[in-house]
C-alpha positions as CSV (number, residue, x, y, z in Angstrom):
1,M,30.6,19.6,1.6
2,A,34.2,20.7,0.8
3,S,34.7,22.5,4.1
4,A,33.3,19.6,6.0
5,R,35.7,17.2,4.3
6,V,38.6,19.5,5.1
7,R,37.6,19.4,8.8
8,G,37.7,15.6,8.7
9,A,34.0,14.8,8.6
10,D,33.1,11.3,7.5
11,L,29.4,12.0,6.7
12,V,27.3,15.1,6.0
13,E,23.6,15.3,6.9
14,I,21.3,17.7,5.0
15,R,17.8,18.2,6.3
16,L,15.1,19.5,3.9
17,D,12.0,21.5,4.9
18,H,10.1,20.7,1.7
19,L,10.5,18.1,-1.0
20,A,10.3,20.8,-3.7
21,V,13.7,22.2,-2.9
22,F,15.6,19.0,-3.6
23,H,15.6,17.4,-7.1
24,P,16.9,13.9,-6.8
25,R,18.2,13.8,-10.4
26,R,20.0,17.1,-10.4
27,D,21.0,18.0,-6.8
28,P,22.9,14.9,-5.8
29,Q,25.4,15.7,-8.7
30,L,26.0,19.0,-7.0
31,L,26.7,17.3,-3.7
32,L,29.2,15.0,-5.4
33,K,31.0,17.6,-7.5
34,N,33.9,18.7,-5.4
35,R,35.5,15.6,-3.8
36,P,32.3,14.8,-1.9
37,L,31.6,13.0,1.3
38,P,28.8,10.5,1.8
39,A,25.6,12.4,2.5
40,L,22.4,11.6,4.4
41,V,19.5,13.7,3.2
42,T,16.4,13.7,5.4
43,Y,12.9,14.9,4.8
44,R,10.2,14.5,7.4
45,L,10.1,10.7,8.0
46,L,11.9,10.2,4.7
47,V,15.6,9.4,4.5
48,I,17.6,9.4,1.3
49,L,20.8,7.6,1.7
50,L,23.3,8.6,-0.9
51,D,25.5,5.5,-0.8
52,L,28.7,6.2,-2.7
53,Y,30.4,3.4,-4.6
54,Q,33.1,3.1,-7.2
55,E,32.2,2.8,-10.8
56,K,34.8,3.3,-13.6
57,G,37.0,5.2,-11.2
58,Q,34.4,7.9,-10.5
59,R,32.2,8.3,-7.4
60,T,28.5,7.9,-8.3
61,L,25.5,7.2,-6.1
62,S,22.4,5.1,-5.5
63,L,19.3,6.2,-3.7
64,F,17.7,4.4,-0.8
65,N,14.5,5.8,0.7
66,C,12.7,4.7,3.8
67,A,10.1,6.0,6.2
68,L,10.9,5.4,9.8
69,P,8.8,3.7,12.4
70,R,9.4,3.4,16.1
71,K,12.5,5.0,17.7
72,E,15.2,6.6,15.6
73,S,18.5,8.2,16.4
74,A,17.4,11.5,15.1
75,P,14.2,12.8,13.3
76,G,14.1,11.2,9.8
77,Q,16.7,8.5,10.4
78,P,16.0,4.8,10.4
79,T,16.9,2.4,13.2
80,I,20.0,0.3,12.5
81,S,17.8,-2.8,13.0
82,D,15.4,-1.8,10.2
83,L,18.3,-0.9,7.8
84,L,19.9,-4.3,8.3
85,N,16.9,-6.6,8.8
86,V,14.1,-5.0,6.8
87,Y,15.8,-3.1,4.0
88,N,18.9,-5.4,3.8
89,I,21.1,-2.3,3.3
90,K,24.4,-4.3,3.1
91,Q,23.2,-5.9,-0.1
92,I,22.1,-2.7,-1.9
93,G,24.2,-1.8,-4.9
94,P,24.1,-0.1,-8.3
95,D,22.0,-3.0,-9.8
96,T,19.4,-3.1,-7.0
97,K,15.9,-2.4,-8.2
98,V,14.0,0.1,-6.1
99,F,10.2,-0.2,-5.5
100,R,8.3,2.2,-3.4
101,I,4.9,2.6,-1.7
102,I,3.7,6.2,-1.9
103,G,1.1,7.8,0.2
104,K,0.2,9.9,3.3
105,P,0.3,8.4,5.9
106,V,2.7,5.6,4.9
107,G,5.0,5.0,7.9
108,N,2.8,2.2,9.3
109,S,2.7,0.2,6.1
110,K,3.5,-3.5,6.4
111,S,4.4,-3.8,2.8
112,P,8.2,-3.2,3.2
113,I,8.5,-6.0,5.7
114,L,6.5,-8.3,3.5
115,H,8.1,-7.5,0.1
116,N,11.7,-7.3,1.2
117,A,11.5,-10.7,2.9
118,A,9.9,-12.1,-0.2
119,F,12.6,-10.6,-2.5
120,R,15.3,-12.1,-0.3
121,S,13.7,-15.5,-0.3
122,V,13.8,-15.8,-4.1
123,G,17.1,-14.1,-4.6
124,F,15.6,-11.1,-6.4
125,N,17.9,-8.0,-6.1
126,A,15.5,-5.3,-5.0
127,V,14.4,-3.2,-2.1
128,Y,10.9,-2.0,-1.3
129,V,10.6,1.3,0.7
130,P,7.8,3.6,1.9
131,L,7.8,7.2,0.6
132,L,5.8,9.9,2.2
133,V,4.1,11.9,-0.5
134,D,1.6,14.8,0.2
135,D,2.0,16.6,-3.1
136,L,1.6,14.2,-6.0
137,A,2.6,16.8,-8.7
138,I,5.9,17.4,-7.0
139,F,6.5,13.7,-6.7
140,L,5.8,13.0,-10.3
141,T,8.0,15.9,-11.4
142,A,11.0,15.0,-9.2
143,Y,10.9,11.3,-8.8
144,L,9.7,9.7,-12.0
145,S,13.0,10.7,-13.6
146,L,14.8,8.3,-11.2
147,D,16.0,4.9,-12.0
148,F,13.5,3.1,-10.0
149,T,11.3,0.3,-11.3
150,G,7.9,0.6,-9.7
151,F,5.8,2.1,-6.9
152,R,2.4,1.6,-5.4
153,G,-0.2,4.3,-5.0
154,A,-4.0,4.6,-5.5
155,V,-3.8,2.9,-8.9
156,N,-2.6,0.9,-7.0
157,T,0.5,-0.5,-8.7
158,I,2.7,1.2,-11.4
159,I,5.5,-0.5,-13.2
160,R,8.1,1.0,-15.5
161,R,7.9,-1.3,-18.5
162,S,11.4,-2.6,-19.4
163,T,10.7,-2.7,-23.1
164,D,10.0,1.0,-23.7
165,G,10.3,2.7,-20.3
166,K,6.6,3.6,-20.2
167,L,4.7,3.5,-16.9
168,V,1.9,0.9,-16.8
169,G,-0.8,1.0,-14.0
170,Y,-2.5,-1.9,-12.4
171,N,-5.0,-2.3,-9.5
172,T,-4.4,-5.5,-7.4
173,D,-7.0,-4.3,-4.9
174,Y,-9.7,-5.6,-7.2
175,V,-8.3,-9.2,-7.4
176,G,-7.2,-9.2,-3.7
177,A,-10.5,-8.1,-2.3
178,I,-12.9,-9.9,-4.6
179,S,-11.1,-13.2,-4.3
180,A,-11.0,-12.9,-0.5
181,I,-14.8,-12.2,-0.4
182,E,-15.5,-15.1,-2.8
183,D,-13.5,-17.5,-0.7
184,G,-15.5,-16.3,2.3
185,I,-18.7,-17.5,0.6
186,R,-17.7,-20.8,-1.0
187,G,-14.8,-23.2,-1.4
188,K,-12.1,-22.6,-3.9
189,D,-13.2,-25.3,-6.2
190,A,-16.4,-23.6,-7.4
191,S,-16.5,-23.1,-11.2
192,I,-18.4,-19.8,-11.1
193,S,-18.3,-16.7,-8.9
194,P,-20.7,-16.9,-5.9
195,L,-21.3,-13.2,-6.4
196,V,-23.5,-13.8,-9.4
197,G,-27.0,-12.3,-8.7
198,K,-26.0,-11.1,-5.2
199,T,-26.7,-7.6,-3.9
200,F,-23.2,-6.2,-3.2
201,I,-23.1,-3.0,-1.1
202,V,-19.9,-1.0,-1.2
203,I,-19.4,1.7,1.5
204,G,-17.1,4.4,0.1
205,A,-16.5,5.9,-3.4
206,G,-12.7,6.3,-3.3
207,G,-10.1,4.3,-5.1
208,A,-10.7,1.0,-3.2
209,G,-14.4,1.5,-3.5
210,K,-14.2,1.9,-7.2
211,A,-12.0,-1.2,-7.5
212,L,-14.4,-3.4,-5.5
213,A,-17.5,-2.0,-7.3
214,Y,-16.0,-2.8,-10.7
215,G,-14.9,-6.2,-9.5
216,A,-18.2,-7.1,-8.1
217,R,-20.0,-6.0,-11.2
218,E,-17.6,-8.0,-13.4
219,N,-18.5,-11.0,-11.4
220,G,-22.2,-10.7,-11.9
221,A,-23.3,-8.9,-8.7
222,K,-25.9,-6.1,-8.4
223,V,-23.9,-3.2,-7.0
224,V,-25.1,-0.5,-4.6
225,I,-22.8,2.4,-3.6
226,A,-23.2,4.0,-0.2
227,N,-21.2,7.1,0.7
228,R,-21.4,10.0,3.1
229,S,-21.6,12.3,0.0
230,Y,-24.5,11.1,-2.1
231,E,-23.2,12.9,-5.1
232,R,-20.0,10.9,-5.1
233,A,-22.0,7.7,-4.6
234,R,-24.2,8.5,-7.5
235,E,-21.3,9.4,-9.7
236,L,-19.7,6.0,-9.1
237,A,-23.0,4.2,-9.3
238,N,-23.7,5.7,-12.7
239,L,-20.3,4.6,-14.0
240,I,-21.0,0.9,-13.1
241,G,-24.7,0.8,-13.7
242,G,-25.6,0.5,-10.0
243,C,-27.6,2.3,-7.4
244,A,-26.6,5.0,-4.9
245,L,-27.5,5.5,-1.2
246,T,-26.4,7.8,1.6
247,L,-25.1,6.2,4.8
248,A,-28.3,7.1,6.6
249,E,-30.3,5.4,3.9
250,L,-28.1,2.3,4.1
251,E,-29.2,1.8,7.7
252,I,-32.7,1.0,6.6
253,F,-31.8,-0.7,3.3
254,H,-32.7,-4.4,3.4
255,P,-34.4,-5.5,0.2
256,E,-33.4,-9.1,0.7
257,D,-31.4,-11.4,2.9
258,G,-28.0,-12.8,2.1
259,M,-26.5,-9.5,0.8
260,I,-22.7,-8.7,0.8
261,L,-21.3,-5.7,2.5
262,A,-17.8,-4.3,1.8
263,N,-16.4,-1.3,3.7
264,T,-13.7,0.5,1.8
265,T,-13.4,3.6,4.0
266,S,-10.9,4.1,6.8
267,T,-13.7,4.1,9.5
268,G,-12.6,1.9,12.4
269,M,-8.9,2.0,11.6
270,Q,-6.5,2.3,14.5
271,P,-6.5,4.4,16.6
272,N,-10.3,5.0,16.0
273,I,-11.1,1.4,16.6
274,A,-14.5,2.0,18.3
275,E,-15.9,3.6,15.1
276,T,-18.0,1.7,12.6
277,P,-19.5,2.7,9.2
278,L,-22.8,0.9,9.9
279,I,-24.8,0.3,13.1
280,K,-25.2,-3.3,14.3
281,Q,-28.9,-3.3,13.9
282,A,-28.5,-2.9,10.2
283,L,-26.2,-5.9,9.8
284,G,-28.8,-8.7,10.1
285,S,-29.5,-8.9,6.3
286,Y,-25.9,-9.6,5.3
287,A,-24.4,-13.0,4.7
288,V,-20.9,-11.7,4.2
289,V,-19.2,-8.6,5.6
290,F,-15.8,-7.5,4.4
291,D,-13.7,-4.6,5.9
292,A,-10.8,-3.3,3.9
293,V,-9.3,-1.9,7.2
294,D,-6.4,-4.2,8.2
295,T,-5.4,-2.5,11.5
296,P,-6.9,-3.9,13.7
297,K,-7.5,-7.2,12.0
298,V,-10.9,-7.6,13.6
299,T,-12.6,-4.2,13.4
300,W,-15.7,-3.1,15.3
301,L,-17.7,-3.7,12.1
302,L,-16.5,-7.2,11.7
303,R,-17.0,-8.0,15.4
304,E,-20.6,-6.8,15.3
305,A,-21.3,-8.5,11.9
306,E,-20.1,-11.8,13.3
307,E,-22.4,-11.4,16.3
308,A,-25.2,-10.7,13.8
309,G,-24.5,-14.0,12.1
310,A,-22.5,-12.9,9.0
311,T,-19.4,-14.5,7.7
312,V,-16.6,-11.9,8.0
313,V,-13.6,-11.3,5.8
314,S,-10.6,-9.3,7.2
315,G,-8.7,-6.6,5.3
316,M,-5.6,-8.6,6.0
317,E,-6.8,-11.2,3.5
318,M,-7.0,-8.5,0.9
319,F,-3.6,-7.1,1.8
320,L,-2.0,-10.5,1.5
321,R,-3.6,-11.3,-1.9
322,L,-2.9,-7.9,-3.4
323,A,0.7,-8.1,-2.2
324,I,1.1,-11.5,-3.9
325,G,-0.2,-9.9,-7.1
326,Q,2.2,-7.0,-6.8
327,F,5.2,-9.3,-6.2
328,E,4.5,-11.1,-9.4
329,L,4.1,-7.9,-11.3
330,F,7.4,-6.5,-9.8
331,T,9.5,-9.6,-10.4
332,G,7.9,-11.7,-13.1
333,L,8.3,-14.6,-10.6
334,A,5.8,-16.8,-8.7
335,A,5.3,-15.3,-5.2
336,P,6.5,-17.3,-2.2
337,E,2.9,-17.4,-0.9
338,N,3.5,-19.6,2.2
339,L,6.3,-17.3,3.4
340,M,4.2,-14.2,2.8
341,H,1.3,-15.7,4.7
342,D,3.6,-16.5,7.6
343,I,5.0,-13.0,7.6
344,V,1.6,-11.4,7.7
345,A,0.6,-13.7,10.6
346,T,3.8,-12.9,12.5
347,T,3.3,-9.1,11.9
348,E,-0.3,-9.4,13.2
349,T,1.0,-10.9,16.4
350,R,3.8,-8.5,16.9
351,T,1.8,-5.4,16.1
352,K,-1.4,-6.7,17.9
353,I,-3.5,-5.9,14.9
């Protein structure tokens, strides 16, 4: 850093091979120690922009993270367009709240586009960025010490409570998916859930599957878990008081007509758009079919379910509703629902999902 400054450099780039070698609370202070320069620290598709600003006569820093889509000037660096138009970098300062979505993969997430536009529309000083995380233990050790306010993971939303600094977990998948399915069955003015007494089959026993299974049970449905691994299906079914099936058994499972099917796996997600978790011949007994996959919007499963006569509910409906719930948790403000709906529709058209 010092020698670079002597040679007249304006900016130093530091590339990391592994997240474990850089501690974001400790190491930036070392970078800033001897009359430092601004530094751009990159990790895979992650960029940490150490934006120097003056505070009480001393140089300090703020952290800005983003995963980079499309073309970049160098590996790990964002496009100028995204920095200006998505992340609103010119407005980021020491008081900006930072929210992150964590996961692997995470670069194709639409959440930053949606949340950052929503923050701007209500004048909320915050930025929402994707963070590639393939080692949760390292992330928890290194990043939970930072001054950020919340992030989204499998929980799927964690907020640092302002009153005591403790982390509080929420799952907006439950509300987002269940409300989308309910609205696919009846009008919004019904006084009780249309899931009462219905047989509700959940494909998948992961985080989203658990959320939907609990949500369906809480709304009076009879829940059946189908999974490639029968043991995982049975484990979840035992927790919620439901039944368990293998995917092969699900193909011949039709105890009644008018059932509800919810796929919570990634089967059929782009680029594997010709895949489906259940063959078309098995879809005739379902009144409603929901697919948590949101890219493409109309999956192979939904296309064939509609051809079989079912009402279909896209994962984009769940995405929009859970994002609205997250926004309200993040900000304590009412979400700009019309704007968020328009952004999702525009993103669908632009990305051809």
